[in-house]
C-alpha positions in Angstrom: 141.0 69.3 102.7 139.9 68.0 99.3 138.2 64.6 98.5 140.5 62.1 97.6 141.7 63.0 101.2 138.4 63.0 102.8 137.8 59.7 101.1 141.4 58.2 102.1 140.6 58.9 105.7 137.1 57.2 105.9 138.2 54.1 103.7 141.0 53.8 106.5 138.7 54.0 109.2 136.3 51.4 107.5 139.1 49.2 106.9 140.0 49.3 110.4 136.5 48.8 111.7 136.4 45.2 109.1 139.8 44.6 110.1 138.7 44.8 113.9 135.3 43.3 113.3 134.0 45.8 115.8 130.3 45.1 115.0 130.2 41.5 115.3 132.2 41.4 118.4 129.9 44.1 120.0 127.1 41.9 119.0 128.7 38.6 120.5 129.6 40.3 123.5 126.2 42.4 123.8 124.7 38.4 123.0 126.7 37.0 126.1 125.7 39.7 128.4 122.2 39.2 127.4 122.8 35.1 128.2 124.1 35.8 131.4 121.3 38.3 132.6 118.3 36.1 131.4 119.7 32.8 132.6 121.3 34.0 136.0 119.9 37.2 137.1 116.1 36.5 135.8 115.2 33.1 135.5 116.9 31.8 138.5 115.5 34.1 140.8 111.8 33.6 139.7 110.0 32.7 142.7 106.4 31.1 142.7 103.5 33.3 143.5 99.9 33.7 144.7 97.1 34.9 142.5 95.2 37.6 144.0 91.9 37.0 144.8 91.9 33.6 144.2 89.0 32.1 146.2 89.9 28.2 145.8 89.8 25.8 149.1 93.2 24.7 148.0 96.5 26.3 147.9 97.8 24.6 144.8 95.2 26.2 142.6 96.3 29.6 143.4 99.7 29.1 143.0 101.7 30.0 140.0 104.4 27.9 139.8 107.6 29.9 138.5 109.2 29.3 136.2 106.6 28.5 133.8 106.8 26.7 130.4 107.0 30.2 128.9 109.8 31.4 130.7 111.4 27.9 129.8 110.7 28.6 126.3 112.1 32.0 126.2 115.4 30.7 127.8 115.9 27.9 125.4 115.0 30.3 122.5 117.7 33.0 123.6 120.6 30.3 124.6 119.4 28.2 121.3 120.4 31.7 119.2 124.1 31.3 120.2 125.0 29.1 117.4 123.4 31.2 114.6 125.1 34.3 116.2 128.2 32.8 116.6 127.9 31.7 112.9 127.6 35.2 111.9 130.6 36.4 114.0 132.7 33.7 112.5 131.5 33.9 109.0 131.5 37.7 108.6 134.7 40.3 107.7 137.0 40.5 105.2 139.2 37.3 103.7 142.6 38.5 104.4 144.3 36.3 102.4 146.4 37.3 99.8 144.0 40.2 99.2 145.9 43.2 100.5 145.2 46.3 98.5 148.0 49.0 98.6 146.5 52.7 98.0 149.9 53.8 96.8 151.3 51.3 94.6 154.9 51.2 94.0 155.9 52.4 90.5 157.2 49.7 87.9 160.6 49.6 87.7 161.6 50.8 84.2 163.4 48.1 82.3 166.7 48.6 81.7 168.2 47.5 78.2 171.0 45.4 78.6 173.8 46.3 75.9 174.1 44.1 73.2 177.1 41.8 73.2 179.0 41.4 70.5 180.0 38.0 69.5 183.5 37.2 69.4 185.0 35.4 66.7 185.8 31.5 67.1 189.5 30.7 66.8 
């Protein structure tokens, strides 16, 4: 296999990945799963817990409420990043409008010379 064939195969693969936008789609899918997991699997299942070794006479001093402000800040940050992630997805990739470049350009037709017409004398 010569280098030109090697390059053509890899350029075709690169165009395929760019045309199908595999990397941005994988990022959006992964981010969607992360939002699902953070919000439904983790945040909604947080339960209050007691501090170990707390000697306060009231239970309220020993109880850590969940979710805390830190938990809420994390969820707000993760969900708030959805707009920049979607902007990245929408604004990346090649602009395919009138920009297709053929690898094998058709050969230009040779201009055929038209025969010179002889003028007929006027009567």
